[in-house]
C-alpha positions as CSV (number, residue, x, y, z in Angstrom):
1,M,103.6,108.6,134.9
2,Q,107.0,110.0,133.8
3,D,108.2,109.5,130.3
4,P,110.3,106.3,130.3
5,M,113.8,107.4,129.7
6,L,114.8,104.4,128.3
7,P,118.7,103.2,127.7
8,T,120.3,103.5,124.5
9,T,120.1,100.6,122.6
10,Q,121.0,99.1,118.7
11,H,118.4,99.6,116.3
12,T,117.0,96.1,116.1
13,P,113.2,95.4,116.1
14,T,113.1,94.1,119.2
15,T,115.3,96.4,121.1
16,T,114.6,99.7,119.3
17,L,111.2,99.5,120.7
18,A,112.6,98.2,124.2
19,G,110.7,99.8,127.5
20,A,107.8,100.5,125.3
21,A,104.2,99.3,125.3
22,F,101.9,98.3,122.8
23,I,98.4,100.6,123.7
24,A,95.0,100.5,122.7
25,A,91.9,102.5,123.7
26,D,88.5,101.4,124.6
27,A,86.9,102.8,121.0
28,A,84.2,102.1,118.6
29,R,85.4,99.4,116.3
30,V,84.9,102.0,113.5
31,V,86.6,105.0,115.2
32,A,90.5,105.8,114.7
33,P,92.0,106.7,118.0
34,R,94.6,109.2,118.5
35,F,97.2,108.7,120.7
36,H,99.1,112.1,122.2
37,K,101.8,112.7,124.3
38,A,103.8,116.2,124.9
39,V,107.5,115.5,125.8
40,A,110.3,117.8,126.7
41,L,113.6,117.9,124.9
42,D,116.7,117.7,127.3
43,Q,118.4,120.3,125.3
44,D,117.8,123.0,122.8
45,A,116.4,121.9,119.5
46,A,119.3,123.0,117.8
47,N,121.5,120.2,119.8
48,V,119.4,117.5,118.0
49,Q,121.9,115.8,115.5
50,S,119.3,113.0,114.7
51,A,115.6,111.7,115.7
52,T,114.1,108.8,114.9
53,L,110.9,107.2,115.8
54,H,110.6,103.6,115.8
55,A,106.8,102.2,115.6
56,T,104.7,99.5,114.7
57,A,101.0,98.6,115.0
58,H,98.4,96.0,114.9
59,G,96.6,97.6,112.4
60,V,97.6,101.1,110.5
61,Y,99.1,104.1,112.1
62,E,100.2,107.7,111.0
63,A,102.7,109.5,113.3
64,R,102.8,113.1,113.6
65,I,106.0,115.2,115.4
66,G,105.2,118.8,116.4
67,G,102.2,118.2,113.7
68,A,104.2,117.2,111.0
69,L,104.0,113.5,109.3
70,A,106.7,111.3,110.2
71,S,107.3,109.9,106.9
72,T,105.7,110.1,103.6
73,S,104.6,105.9,103.7
74,V,101.2,105.4,104.5
75,L,99.2,102.4,105.8
76,D,102.1,101.3,108.1
77,P,103.2,98.8,108.9
78,G,101.9,97.1,106.2
79,W,100.4,93.9,105.8
80,T,103.0,90.6,107.0
81,S,101.8,87.2,108.5
82,Y,101.4,88.8,111.6
83,E,101.3,85.7,113.8
84,W,104.9,85.6,113.0
85,R,106.4,89.1,111.3
86,L,105.4,92.3,112.5
87,N,107.4,94.7,110.3
88,V,108.8,97.3,112.6
89,Q,109.6,101.1,110.8
90,H,112.1,103.5,111.6
91,H,111.4,106.8,110.3
92,D,113.9,109.6,110.2
93,V,112.2,112.7,112.1
94,T,115.1,115.0,112.8
95,E,113.5,117.7,111.0
96,Q,110.4,117.8,112.6
97,V,112.2,117.5,115.6
98,R,114.3,120.2,115.2
99,A,111.6,122.7,114.2
100,A,108.9,121.7,117.1
101,G,111.7,123.2,119.5
102,R,112.1,122.1,123.1
103,D,108.4,120.6,123.6
104,V,107.5,118.3,121.2
105,E,103.9,116.3,120.6
106,I,104.0,112.8,119.5
107,E,100.7,111.8,117.8
108,L,100.0,108.3,116.8
109,L,96.7,108.1,114.7
110,L,95.5,104.4,114.8
111,G,93.2,102.6,112.3
112,N,92.0,99.0,111.5
113,G,93.9,98.2,108.2
114,W,94.5,94.9,107.4
115,Y,95.0,93.4,111.1
116,R,90.9,94.2,111.8
117,G,89.9,94.1,108.5
118,S,87.0,92.1,108.3
119,L,88.8,90.6,105.1
120,G,87.6,88.1,102.9
121,F,84.8,87.3,100.2
122,E,81.4,85.3,101.5
123,S,80.8,87.4,104.4
124,A,84.3,85.7,105.8
125,D,84.8,88.6,108.4
126,A,88.2,87.5,108.8
127,N,90.4,89.3,111.3
128,Y,93.8,88.7,113.4
129,G,92.5,90.1,116.6
130,D,89.9,92.3,118.2
131,E,92.1,94.6,119.4
132,I,94.3,97.3,117.8
133,A,97.3,98.2,119.3
134,V,100.4,101.1,118.7
135,C,104.0,100.8,120.1
136,A,106.2,103.5,119.3
137,V,109.4,105.3,120.4
138,L,111.1,108.6,119.5
139,E,114.9,108.6,120.1
140,I,117.1,111.7,120.0
141,S,120.6,112.0,119.8
142,Y,122.6,115.3,120.6
143,A,125.6,116.7,119.4
144,D,127.3,115.8,122.6
145,G,126.4,112.2,122.2
146,A,123.3,111.8,124.4
147,V,120.5,109.9,123.9
148,Q,117.1,110.9,125.2
149,R,114.0,108.3,124.3
150,F,110.3,108.5,124.8
151,G,108.2,105.5,124.1
152,T,104.4,104.5,124.0
153,D,103.0,103.8,127.7
154,D,99.7,103.7,129.8
155,G,100.2,107.2,130.5
156,W,99.7,108.5,127.0
157,R,96.1,110.1,126.2
158,A,93.6,109.2,123.4
159,E,90.9,110.6,121.9
160,A,88.0,110.0,119.4
161,S,89.6,111.5,116.3
162,E,87.7,113.0,113.1
163,I,88.1,109.8,111.6
164,T,84.6,108.2,112.5
165,R,84.9,105.1,110.1
166,N,87.5,103.4,108.5
167,S,87.8,100.3,106.8
168,L,89.8,99.0,103.9
169,Y,87.0,97.5,102.0
170,D,84.1,99.9,102.9
171,G,86.0,103.5,103.0
172,Q,86.3,106.2,105.7
173,T,84.8,109.0,106.8
174,I,86.2,112.2,108.6
175,D,84.6,114.6,110.2
176,A,86.1,118.0,109.7
177,R,84.3,119.6,112.7
178,M,86.3,117.5,115.2
179,R,89.6,118.9,113.9
180,S,89.1,121.8,116.0
181,A,87.5,120.2,119.2
182,A,89.2,117.9,121.0
183,G,87.5,114.4,120.8
184,R,85.9,112.2,123.5
185,E,88.6,111.3,125.8
186,L,89.2,107.6,125.8
187,P,90.9,104.9,128.2
188,V,94.3,103.7,127.3
189,R,95.7,100.2,127.9
190,A,98.6,98.8,127.5
191,V,98.4,95.2,126.2
192,E,100.7,92.2,125.5
193,V,101.7,91.6,122.0
194,D,104.7,88.7,121.3
195,R,107.5,90.6,121.0
196,S,109.3,87.9,119.1
197,T,107.4,88.7,115.8
198,L,108.5,92.3,115.8
199,V,111.2,92.1,112.5
200,A,113.0,94.7,110.9
201,Q,111.1,96.0,108.1
202,T,112.9,95.3,104.3
203,A,109.6,95.4,102.2
204,P,109.4,99.2,100.4
205,P,106.9,101.0,102.1
206,V,103.9,101.5,100.5
207,T,103.5,105.3,99.5
208,R,101.7,107.8,97.0
209,H,103.1,108.1,93.6
210,E,101.3,109.9,90.3
211,V,98.1,112.3,90.9
212,L,95.7,113.0,88.4
213,R,93.1,114.9,87.7
214,P,89.5,114.2,85.9
215,Q,89.4,113.6,82.4
216,R,85.8,114.5,82.5
217,I,83.0,115.5,84.7
218,W,79.5,115.0,83.6
219,T,75.9,113.8,84.9
220,S,74.5,110.6,84.2
221,P,71.1,109.5,82.9
222,R,70.1,109.0,86.6
223,G,71.5,112.5,88.0
224,R,74.1,110.6,89.1
225,L,77.1,113.2,89.5
226,L,80.1,111.2,87.7
227,V,83.8,111.7,87.2
228,D,86.4,109.8,85.3
229,F,90.3,110.2,85.6
230,G,90.9,108.2,82.5
231,Q,93.1,105.3,84.0
232,N,91.9,102.6,86.5
233,L,94.2,103.3,89.6
234,V,94.3,102.2,93.3
235,G,94.2,105.3,96.0
236,W,92.0,107.3,97.0
237,T,90.9,110.8,96.2
238,R,91.9,114.0,97.9
239,F,90.7,117.8,97.4
240,T,90.0,121.2,99.2
241,V,86.1,122.6,99.6
242,Q,84.3,124.7,101.7
243,G,80.6,123.9,102.6
244,T,78.0,124.2,105.2
245,A,79.0,122.7,108.7
246,G,77.7,119.6,109.1
247,E,76.4,118.2,105.0
248,A,78.6,115.6,103.8
249,V,80.8,115.1,100.3
250,A,80.1,111.1,99.6
251,I,82.4,109.6,96.9
252,R,81.9,106.1,95.7
253,H,84.3,104.4,93.6
254,A,84.4,101.8,90.4
255,E,86.3,100.4,87.9
256,V,83.9,100.8,85.1
257,L,80.6,102.2,84.0
258,E,77.9,99.9,82.8
259,H,74.6,101.6,81.2
260,D,76.3,105.2,81.8
261,E,76.3,104.7,85.5
262,L,78.6,103.9,88.2
263,G,79.6,99.9,87.6
264,T,79.5,98.6,91.4
265,R,78.1,95.3,91.5
266,P,81.7,93.8,91.0
267,L,82.4,95.0,94.2
268,R,80.1,92.6,95.7
269,G,80.3,93.3,99.6
270,A,82.6,96.3,99.5
271,D,81.0,99.7,99.9
272,A,84.3,101.5,98.5
273,T,82.9,104.8,99.7
274,D,84.7,107.7,101.6
275,V,82.6,110.7,103.3
276,F,83.7,113.9,104.2
277,V,81.7,116.0,106.8
278,L,82.6,119.6,106.7
279,S,82.7,122.1,109.1
280,G,82.3,125.6,107.1
281,D,85.5,126.4,106.9
282,V,88.0,125.5,104.0
283,D,88.4,121.9,104.8
284,A,91.4,119.4,103.5
285,F,90.0,115.8,103.0
286,E,92.7,112.6,102.3
287,P,91.6,109.0,103.3
288,T,94.7,107.5,103.9
289,F,93.3,104.6,106.1
290,T,91.6,102.9,103.6
291,F,92.0,102.2,99.6
292,H,89.9,101.8,96.7
293,G,90.8,100.2,92.8
294,F,88.7,102.9,90.4
295,R,88.7,105.0,87.6
296,Y,85.5,106.2,88.1
297,I,83.5,107.9,91.5
298,E,80.4,109.2,92.2
299,V,80.2,112.4,94.2
300,T,77.1,113.2,96.2
301,G,77.0,116.6,98.2
302,W,79.3,118.5,96.6
303,P,78.8,122.2,97.6
304,G,78.3,124.2,94.5
305,E,80.0,123.2,90.9
306,L,82.8,120.6,90.8
307,T,85.3,121.5,88.3
308,E,88.2,119.6,87.5
309,G,90.4,121.5,89.3
310,D,88.7,120.5,92.4
311,I,89.6,117.4,93.1
312,E,92.6,114.9,92.0
313,A,92.8,110.8,92.7
314,V,96.3,110.0,94.0
315,V,97.8,106.5,93.1
316,V,99.1,104.2,95.8
317,H,101.4,101.3,95.7
318,S,104.6,99.8,97.2
319,A,107.5,101.6,96.3
320,M,109.2,100.2,93.2
321,R,111.8,101.2,90.9
322,R,110.5,101.0,87.0
323,T,113.0,98.6,85.5
324,G,111.5,97.5,82.1
325,R,110.1,99.6,79.0
326,F,108.6,98.9,75.5
327,E,107.2,100.3,72.9
328,C,106.0,98.9,69.4
329,S,104.3,100.2,66.3
330,E,101.1,98.4,67.2
331,P,99.3,100.9,70.0
332,L,96.7,98.1,71.3
333,V,100.3,96.4,72.0
334,G,101.4,99.1,73.9
335,Q,98.4,99.7,76.0
336,L,98.5,96.1,76.5
337,V,101.7,96.3,78.1
338,S,100.8,100.0,79.7
339,N,97.8,97.9,81.4
340,S,100.3,95.1,82.6
341,V,102.5,97.8,84.3
342,W,99.3,99.5,85.9
343,G,97.8,96.2,87.0
344,Q,101.0,95.4,89.0
345,K,101.0,98.6,90.6
346,G,97.7,98.7,92.1
347,N,98.0,95.1,93.1
348,F,101.6,95.4,94.9
349,L,100.4,97.1,97.8
350,S,102.1,95.7,100.7
351,V,101.2,92.5,99.5
352,P,101.0,91.1,95.8
353,T,97.0,90.9,95.9
354,D,94.5,89.3,93.4
355,C,92.4,92.7,92.9
356,P,92.6,96.0,94.9
357,Q,88.6,96.7,94.8
358,R,86.2,93.8,96.1
359,D,85.8,92.3,99.1
360,E,88.9,90.4,98.9
361,R,92.2,92.4,97.9
362,L,94.2,88.9,99.4
363,G,97.5,87.6,98.4
364,W,96.1,84.8,96.2
365,T,99.4,82.7,95.5
366,G,98.3,81.4,91.6
367,D,98.3,85.0,90.3
368,I,101.7,86.0,91.5
369,A,103.1,82.4,90.3
370,A,101.9,83.2,86.7
371,Y,103.0,86.9,86.9
372,A,106.4,87.1,88.7
373,A,108.3,86.9,85.6
374,S,106.4,89.6,84.1
375,A,106.5,91.8,87.1
376,S,110.3,91.3,87.5
377,F,111.0,92.7,84.5
378,Q,108.7,95.8,84.9
379,F,109.8,96.8,88.3
380,D,112.6,95.8,90.8
381,T,110.6,93.3,92.6
382,A,113.3,92.0,94.8
383,D,112.5,93.5,98.3
384,F,108.8,93.0,97.7
385,L,108.3,89.7,96.7
386,D,111.5,88.6,98.8
387,N,109.2,89.7,102.0
388,W,106.5,88.0,100.8
389,L,108.2,85.0,100.2
390,R,109.3,85.5,103.8
391,D,105.5,85.4,104.5
392,L,104.9,82.2,102.7
393,H,107.7,80.4,104.5
394,A,106.0,81.1,107.8
395,E,102.8,80.1,106.8
396,V,103.6,76.9,105.4
397,A,106.4,76.0,107.9
398,H,103.5,76.6,110.8
399,A,100.2,75.2,109.0
400,P,99.6,71.7,110.6
401,K,99.9,70.3,107.0
402,Q,102.8,72.2,106.0
403,V,101.0,73.2,102.7
404,V,101.3,76.3,100.8
405,P,98.2,78.4,101.1
406,A,96.1,79.7,98.2
407,V,96.4,82.9,99.9
408,V,99.8,84.5,101.7
409,P,99.4,85.9,104.3
410,N,96.9,83.6,104.8
411,V,94.0,85.6,106.6
412,L,91.5,83.1,105.5
413,K,92.6,80.8,108.0
414,Y,90.1,82.8,110.6
415,A,87.2,83.2,108.0
416,H,83.7,82.5,108.9
417,F,82.5,81.1,105.8
418,G,78.5,80.0,105.5
419,E,77.9,76.4,105.5
420,D,76.7,76.6,102.2
421,F,80.4,77.7,101.1
422,A,83.3,75.5,101.7
423,F,86.6,76.3,101.1
424,G,88.5,75.2,104.4
425,E,92.2,73.9,104.4
426,L,93.3,73.1,100.7
427,G,95.9,70.3,100.3
428,A,98.6,70.9,97.7
429,T,97.5,72.8,94.7
430,A,99.3,73.2,91.4
431,I,100.4,76.6,90.1
432,W,99.0,77.9,93.6
433,G,101.0,75.8,95.7
434,D,103.9,76.1,93.2
435,A,104.4,80.0,94.1
436,A,106.9,78.4,96.5
437,V,109.2,77.7,93.9
438,W,108.1,79.5,90.6
439,V,108.2,83.2,92.3
440,P,112.0,82.3,93.4
441,Q,113.1,81.2,90.1
442,A,111.9,84.4,88.8
443,L,113.4,86.4,91.5
444,W,116.6,84.4,90.6
445,T,116.4,84.6,87.0
446,A,116.2,88.5,87.3
447,Y,118.4,89.3,89.9
448,G,120.9,86.1,90.4
449,D,121.1,86.5,94.3
450,R,122.3,83.9,95.7
451,A,121.7,84.4,99.5
452,R,117.9,85.0,99.0
453,L,117.6,81.9,96.9
454,A,119.0,79.8,100.1
455,R,116.2,81.8,102.0
456,H,113.7,80.7,100.1
457,Y,114.8,77.4,99.6
458,P,113.1,75.4,102.6
459,A,109.5,76.5,101.6
460,M,110.2,74.8,98.2
461,V,111.2,72.0,100.1
462,L,108.3,71.8,101.9
463,H,105.8,72.2,99.2
464,L,107.4,69.6,97.0
465,E,107.1,67.6,100.2
466,S,103.6,68.3,100.2
467,V,103.1,67.5,97.0
468,E,104.8,63.9,97.2
469,R,102.5,63.0,99.7
470,A,99.4,63.7,97.3
471,L,100.6,61.7,94.5
472,S,98.8,58.4,93.1
473,P,101.5,55.1,93.2
474,G,102.1,55.6,89.5
475,G,103.5,59.3,90.0
476,L,100.5,61.4,89.2
477,W,99.6,64.6,91.1
478,D,95.9,63.1,90.4
479,Q,94.4,63.5,93.7
480,G,92.9,66.1,95.8
481,F,91.3,69.8,94.6
482,Q,92.8,72.0,91.9
483,F,92.3,75.2,91.1
484,G,93.5,73.9,87.0
485,D,93.4,75.9,84.3
486,W,91.6,78.1,85.9
487,L,89.4,81.0,84.2
488,D,89.3,78.8,80.7
489,P,87.6,81.3,78.9
490,D,85.2,78.1,77.7
491,A,84.1,77.6,81.3
492,P,80.7,78.8,82.4
493,P,81.0,82.3,84.6
494,D,80.1,80.4,87.5
495,Q,82.2,77.7,87.1
496,P,85.8,78.8,86.7
497,A,87.7,76.1,87.4
498,A,85.9,74.0,84.4
499,A,88.6,74.3,82.5
500,K,89.5,72.0,78.9
501,A,92.6,70.9,80.4
502,D,92.6,67.8,82.8
503,P,93.5,69.2,86.0
504,A,95.7,66.0,86.5
505,V,97.4,66.9,83.9
506,V,98.2,70.5,84.4
507,A,99.3,69.4,88.4
508,T,101.5,66.7,87.1
509,A,103.1,69.3,84.4
510,C,103.5,71.9,87.4
511,L,105.1,69.7,89.5
512,F,107.8,68.7,86.9
513,R,108.9,72.2,86.7
514,S,109.0,72.8,90.4
515,A,110.9,69.6,90.8
516,S,113.0,70.6,88.2
517,F,114.1,73.9,89.5
518,A,114.1,72.8,93.2
519,A,117.4,70.2,91.7
520,E,119.0,73.3,90.4
521,A,118.8,75.3,93.3
522,A,119.8,72.4,95.5
523,R,122.8,72.3,93.1
524,I,123.7,75.9,93.0
525,L,123.6,75.8,97.3
526,G,125.4,73.3,97.5
527,E,122.6,71.0,98.7
528,T,124.0,67.6,96.7
529,D,121.4,65.1,98.7
530,D,118.4,67.5,98.0
531,A,119.5,68.2,94.0
532,T,119.9,64.1,93.5
533,R,116.5,64.0,95.3
534,W,114.6,66.2,93.4
535,A,116.3,65.1,90.3
536,A,115.0,62.0,90.9
537,L,111.4,63.3,91.3
538,T,111.6,65.3,88.1
539,E,112.7,62.1,86.1
540,R,109.7,60.1,87.9
541,T,107.3,62.7,87.2
542,R,108.1,62.8,83.6
543,R,107.9,59.6,83.0
544,A,104.6,59.0,84.6
545,F,103.6,62.4,82.4
546,T,104.4,60.8,79.3
547,A,103.3,57.0,80.0
548,H,99.8,58.1,81.1
549,Y,98.9,61.6,79.1
550,V,101.2,61.3,76.0
551,A,100.7,59.9,72.6
552,G,102.2,59.9,69.1
553,G,103.2,63.7,70.3
554,R,99.1,64.2,71.8
555,V,98.6,65.3,75.3
556,R,95.5,64.1,77.3
557,S,92.3,66.7,77.1
558,D,94.3,68.0,73.6
559,C,93.7,71.8,74.5
560,A,96.5,74.6,74.1
561,T,96.9,74.7,78.0
562,V,98.2,71.1,77.9
563,Y,100.5,71.3,75.0
564,A,102.0,74.9,76.0
565,L,103.1,73.5,79.6
566,A,104.4,70.2,78.4
567,I,106.2,72.3,75.6
568,C,107.6,74.7,77.7
569,F,108.4,72.8,80.8
570,G,110.4,70.6,78.7
571,L,108.4,67.3,79.6
572,L,108.4,65.9,75.7
573,D,111.3,64.1,73.5
574,D,112.0,66.0,70.3
575,A,109.4,64.0,68.7
576,D,106.7,64.5,71.0
577,R,107.4,68.1,71.4
578,D,107.6,68.9,67.5
579,A,104.1,67.1,67.1
580,A,102.9,69.2,70.1
581,G,104.0,72.5,68.6
582,Q,102.2,71.3,65.4
583,R,99.5,70.5,67.2
584,L,99.0,73.8,69.6
585,A,99.6,75.5,66.2
586,Q,96.5,73.6,64.7
587,L,94.4,74.5,67.7
588,V,95.3,78.2,67.8
589,R,94.7,78.5,63.9
590,A,91.2,76.2,64.5
591,S,90.2,78.9,67.6
592,G,90.7,81.9,65.0
593,F,93.4,83.1,67.2
594,R,91.2,83.8,69.9
595,V,92.7,83.0,73.7
596,T,91.6,79.4,75.0
597,T,93.7,79.1,78.0
598,G,93.5,80.2,81.8
599,F,95.7,80.9,84.5
600,A,97.8,77.6,83.7
601,G,98.2,77.9,80.0
602,T,98.3,82.0,79.6
603,P,102.0,83.1,80.5
604,F,103.1,79.9,78.3
605,V,101.2,79.4,75.3
606,T,103.0,82.1,72.8
607,W,106.0,80.7,74.2
608,A,105.3,77.6,73.2
609,L,104.6,78.3,69.6
610,S,107.7,80.9,69.1
611,E,109.8,77.9,70.4
612,T,108.7,75.3,68.4
613,G,108.9,77.4,65.2
614,H,105.4,78.9,65.6
615,I,105.9,82.8,65.9
616,D,103.6,83.9,62.9
617,E,100.7,82.2,65.2
618,A,102.3,83.6,68.3
619,Y,102.3,86.7,67.0
620,R,98.6,86.6,65.5
621,L,97.2,85.1,68.8
622,L,98.9,88.2,70.8
623,L,97.1,90.5,67.9
624,E,93.7,89.3,67.7
625,R,91.0,91.6,69.0
626,E,88.0,89.5,69.0
627,C,87.0,88.0,72.9
628,P,88.5,86.2,73.9
629,S,91.9,88.0,73.1
630,W,94.7,90.0,74.9
631,L,93.7,93.0,72.7
632,Y,89.9,92.9,73.1
633,P,89.9,94.2,76.4
634,V,92.1,97.5,75.4
635,T,89.9,97.6,72.2
636,M,87.1,98.6,75.2
637,G,89.1,100.7,76.8
638,A,90.5,99.1,79.5
639,T,93.7,100.3,81.4
640,T,94.6,97.7,83.3
641,V,94.5,93.6,82.7
642,W,91.0,92.3,83.5
643,E,90.3,89.0,85.9
644,R,88.3,87.3,82.9
645,W,88.9,87.6,79.2
646,D,85.3,88.9,78.9
647,S,84.8,90.9,82.4
648,M,82.9,93.2,80.2
649,L,81.1,91.7,77.5
650,P,80.6,93.4,74.0
651,D,77.8,94.9,74.8
652,G,79.3,97.0,77.6
653,T,77.5,95.3,80.3
654,I,79.4,93.6,83.0
655,N,80.1,89.8,82.9
656,P,77.2,88.2,85.0
657,G,80.0,85.7,87.1
658,D,80.0,86.7,90.6
659,M,83.5,87.0,90.4
660,T,84.3,89.8,88.0
661,S,87.8,92.0,88.6
662,F,88.9,94.6,86.0
663,N,92.1,94.7,87.7
664,H,93.9,91.4,87.9
665,Y,97.4,91.1,86.1
666,A,97.6,86.9,86.0
667,L,96.2,87.3,82.5
668,G,98.7,89.5,81.5
669,A,102.0,87.7,81.9
670,V,102.1,87.4,78.2
671,A,103.9,90.6,79.0
672,D,106.8,88.3,79.6
673,W,107.1,86.9,76.4
674,I,106.7,90.2,74.6
675,Y,109.8,91.7,76.4
676,Q,111.9,88.5,75.8
677,V,110.4,87.9,72.2
678,V,109.2,90.9,70.4
679,G,111.5,92.9,72.7
680,G,114.6,90.7,72.5
681,I,116.1,91.1,75.5
682,R,116.7,87.7,77.6
683,P,118.8,86.6,79.9
684,V,121.4,83.9,79.8
685,E,122.6,83.9,83.2
686,P,121.0,85.1,86.4
687,G,120.7,88.6,87.0
688,Y,121.4,89.4,83.3
689,A,125.2,88.6,84.2
690,R,125.1,87.6,81.0
691,V,122.2,88.8,78.1
692,R,120.7,87.5,74.6
693,I,119.5,90.2,72.6
694,Q,116.9,88.1,70.4
695,P,113.9,89.6,68.6
696,V,112.1,87.6,66.3
697,P,110.0,90.0,64.2
698,G,106.4,88.6,63.2
699,P,103.5,89.9,61.3
700,G,101.6,92.8,62.3
701,I,104.7,94.9,64.2
702,T,107.3,96.1,62.0
703,W,108.8,97.7,64.9
704,A,109.8,97.3,68.9
705,S,111.7,98.7,71.3
706,C,112.5,97.6,74.6
707,S,114.6,98.1,77.7
708,Y,115.8,96.8,81.2
709,D,117.7,98.3,83.9
710,A,119.9,95.4,84.8
711,A,122.3,95.5,87.7
712,A,125.2,96.5,85.1
713,G,123.1,99.4,83.8
714,T,120.6,99.8,81.2
715,I,119.9,97.0,78.6
716,E,118.5,98.2,75.4
717,S,117.3,96.4,72.4
718,S,115.8,98.4,69.1
719,W,114.4,96.9,65.8
720,R,112.6,97.3,62.7
721,V,111.7,95.9,59.5
722,E,111.2,97.6,55.9
723,D,112.0,96.8,52.3
724,G,112.9,93.3,53.3
725,R,116.0,94.7,55.7
726,F,115.8,93.6,59.5
727,T,118.1,96.2,61.4
728,L,118.7,96.1,65.3
729,D,120.1,98.2,67.4
730,V,121.7,97.4,70.8
731,H,123.2,98.7,73.2
732,L,124.8,97.2,76.7
733,P,126.3,98.9,79.7
734,D,130.1,98.9,81.1
735,G,131.0,95.4,82.1
736,L,128.4,93.1,80.3
737,A,128.4,91.0,77.6
738,G,126.3,89.3,75.3
739,E,125.2,87.7,71.9
740,V,122.9,88.9,69.5
741,V,120.9,86.5,67.6
742,L,119.4,87.4,64.2
743,P,116.6,86.4,62.0
744,G,118.1,83.5,59.8
745,G,120.2,82.4,63.3
746,R,123.4,84.3,62.6
747,V,125.4,84.9,65.9
748,E,127.4,87.6,67.1
749,Q,129.0,88.1,69.9
750,V,128.6,91.6,71.6
751,G,130.5,93.3,74.6
752,A,129.6,97.1,76.1
753,G,128.4,99.7,73.8
754,A,126.1,100.7,70.6
755,H,125.9,98.1,68.3
756,R,123.8,97.8,64.6
757,F,123.0,95.0,63.2
758,T,121.5,94.1,59.6
759,A,119.6,91.1,58.3
760,A,117.3,90.1,55.4
761,W,113.8,89.5,56.4
762,V,110.7,88.0,54.4
763,A,107.0,89.0,55.8
764,Q,105.4,86.0,55.9
765,P,101.4,86.4,54.9
766,T,99.1,86.8,57.6
767,A,96.0,85.4,56.4
């Protein structure tokens, strides 16, 4: 067929691909087909003013123009709720087209990605479809105003590429021998795809970031060649090597060692192994159709001696600008914050996932509900989480019961779980479902974007309406399944939901928080009837909670989580709040300052202590090193936040539970408290339009420094206690005003520029 000469159109998702077909090839499921087309320019390449490649896929694609990569992004088009939202990318390929000359070769390499990824745990084998396909248009504009366009159609050719196996969970095989010889030609077909799903990509692309070299290479007791990159990361390895043609180098990945060998049991069903078949020449390998969570690799088949200069680890995640930084006198706390940052990088890969290494890597809503505030201080998450919330709304709006699913995108609706595993369609759930409200709340606080708040508000409504249908006549959320205080450290390893906190107490408290912010959002957006409705639900929930669950300042189930939620969400009157704070501090002391909370309580327990005047207990809880605690994993060498408080036991063995990850950010949600209370930077108005600098020193930390890059510029807070004096240095950018609150309660109004304050400070005994 002739190249389709397509009409000039505006760059909108539905029109930039107009006239181009989604094409598929008849290839084995594990093989990545390469589509290609040679096209001729109407004019000399020097006359090319601009060239853009518009592309998307069911699957993931990698595009080349004249042999050069079309983009620095990887794993395009990313993962969205494909049934309703398929991202279209627009790659500037002007330089590639000019370099290619009059005859341009367009190549599209297509892999399974998330679309046909056999995703999920318990052998769920969840897929969006059985066939992957790609669609692209190369649009060239010349200096004289002429436009030429080339689109995919069934006249393109395809062949089996050197990628003979590709899977997000299992890894990728590349056979370099197939690079120098044409692969087996494959039939090409045009396939039907619902083009109403095409949307302009607003989320940041997935790109390469840091490159890490080995810190150690050695032979294990079993004779395995192991490499330590020194940091638990997400991405892949790459290297250049020469060896005998047909021999293979295999790289298996894991996050930890156990008994001085690669600790692969937490991977469960994920093989996490890349294989590189050598051509006999000098071969360069980089597996870009998969990703792994790892610090360690096991290498087999390496020709000769492997040295530190031979191999590197490439860090891969969605592009995000770092906005928050923190340092302090206690190195372990500094490492904890670093672990939180690295955990976010590893799990913010197209969607906010639970973990990046095992047979899961799903967008669990409960994890990001707990962590969104911390995430939005550390990095600019505005576009990333906005994109995910669009998927959440689509999933809820199209769900039969309009309930927020446990994972977004909800690929688990296509799962094939066995009869012995009952997951099914859950009803409304606290925390997990509350992500529809709490994540927008975190974004509103961090960025103050009214238009995006309006976009996210309909999902809040759907969530609250689903909860209203689940309430008992008395207004309690005590019906149906709840994850509750997930991964309470006192729960048995095989029963992560068996928490001390009554799940109904947790759920009802969470409803109060969600209804409260929904009422606030409705007022901001001018939805007066809704504001009244959600305010009434807020008050009804408060009355039900206090009537059924509170007596004399004691909250039902009498554990740290229920007090933390009741205090932080504002459910208690002054007398009960004071009593609850006293009881929480007592429980924390009785635990030996070890953590006793799970997903529900952990983001709030230090807040509840410090806000009720128990700052010493909050600091001691933060600084405890024995298991379970935030610093215990750090003392065990962790470089990311663990899923369980004891993912690795003190004897160096991996937790016996079937669900153990060493890169889960949810329990790192204490970072929000560290930034605001230890670091002292607190937003007074949404988007940090006005700021409060209020660090509260406590035992065990003698200085801290914190900064945040707000829209107005960089906010800095740095304090030190020495010889009974507290010294605070503050810097606010131009156009930003705020207040400084010093120990003892003195308040100073400040404007842009540098300021220094001092106050008396008396250290409290730590015993």
